[in-house]
N, C-alpha and C positions, 0 to 999 in steps of 0.2 A: 622906453615902451612905446609901441606904435599905436596910435589911435585910429579907429575905423569909423568912417562916417556912418550914421544910423541907417541911411538908405542903402548903403553897400552891404552892411551886415544883414539887413532884412532881405535883400535880394539873394545873398548867399544862403541864408537859411531857408528861404522860400523855394529856391530852385535846386534840386539835388545835382550832384556831380554826374555829368553824362556817362562817364566811365562806370560808375556804380550802377546807374539805371541799366546800361547795356549788359553789365554782368549779371544783375538780377533777372533780367529778361532771359538771358542765356541760360541761367539756372532753371527757370520755369520751363523753357523749351527742352532742356536736358531731362527734367523730370517727366515731361510728356512723352519724350522718346523712350525713356526707360519703361514707362508705363505701357506704351504701345508694344514694346518688345515683350513685355511680360504677358500681355494679352495674346499676342501672336504665339508665343511659346506654349502657354497653357491652354490655348484654344477657347478661352472664355470670351464670349461676345459681349463685352462691355466696353463703353467709350474710354479710351485712354485719358481723355480730359477728366472724366469722373474719378478714375483710379488715381491719377496724379493729384487731384484735389483732395482725395481721401488721404493719400500718402503725406501731403503737406499738413493736413488737419491732424494726422497721427503724430507727426513730428512736433507740431506746436502744442498739442495737448499733453504729450509725454514730457515736455520740457527739453527735448533734444534739438528743438528748433527755435528760432526767434523771429517775431514778426518783422523786425528791422531788416532781416535777410530778404524780404520780398516786398516791403512796403513801397519803396520809390519806383521799382519797376512795374508793380501792379497799378500804382496810380498813374503812371505814364500811359500804360496800356488802356486803362479805363478812360483817360483823357482823349485818347486818339480812337476811341471805339467806333466812331462814325465811319472811319476808313474801312473797317472790317465789313460794312454793309454794302459797299459799292459793288463788289462782285455779285451779291444777291440781287441787287436791283437790275444789274445788266442781264442776269440769267432770267429774271421775271420778264423783261422786255422781249426775250426770245420766244416766249410761250404765249403770245396774244391769243391764239385760237384756243388754247386750253382755258384761258380765263373767260373768254366769250362763251364757251360751252358749259363749263363747270365752276364759274367764278363764284356763285352763291355758296356752293358747298365749300370751296376753298376759304372764302371769307369767314364762314361759320366755324370751320376747324381752326383757323388762325385766331379768331376771337376767343373761342372756348379754351384753346391751349394757352393763350396769353393770360386769361382770367385764372386759370389753374396754376400757371407758373407764379403769378402774382400772389395768389392765395397761399401757396406753398412757401414762397419767399417771406411773406408777412408772418406766417406761422413760425418759420425757422428763426426769424429775427426776434420775435416774441419769446420763444423758448430760449434763445441765446441770452437775451437780457435777463430773463428769470434766473438762468444758471449763473450769470455774472453776479446778480444781486445776492443769490444764495451763497456763492463762494466768498463775496466780500463780507457778508454777514458772519459766515463761518470763521473768516480770518480775524474779524473784529472780536468774536467770542474767544478765540484762542489766545489773543494778545493779553 
């Protein structure tokens, strides 16, 4: 029987296989493309990202999907999230005149939007935690 050094085992458990991460990211991209095509075909003006998120949520809640299918890829994307903001910063730098003339209104809109998103996220997390507690209590009663 081969023994594995604790550090090596911890490293292998802490860092997911790159191929698995790439496959999970490819799955998420495929879901986004499918949602985009669905929105194009149906003519509904809704973000494909939201539709894809709802599709994944439906899979998970129905029991037809598993969080493990997405976890490592999603964690990698979240870990590299700062890279997605670089194009935004470059675009902002190109509109200096706009910020000089209407900067106050833009800052107010961004701050209010951020606060609303944070409040909605907090509410969603709170409701999700309540639902998990309710489901756990229900499972405990059924046992």
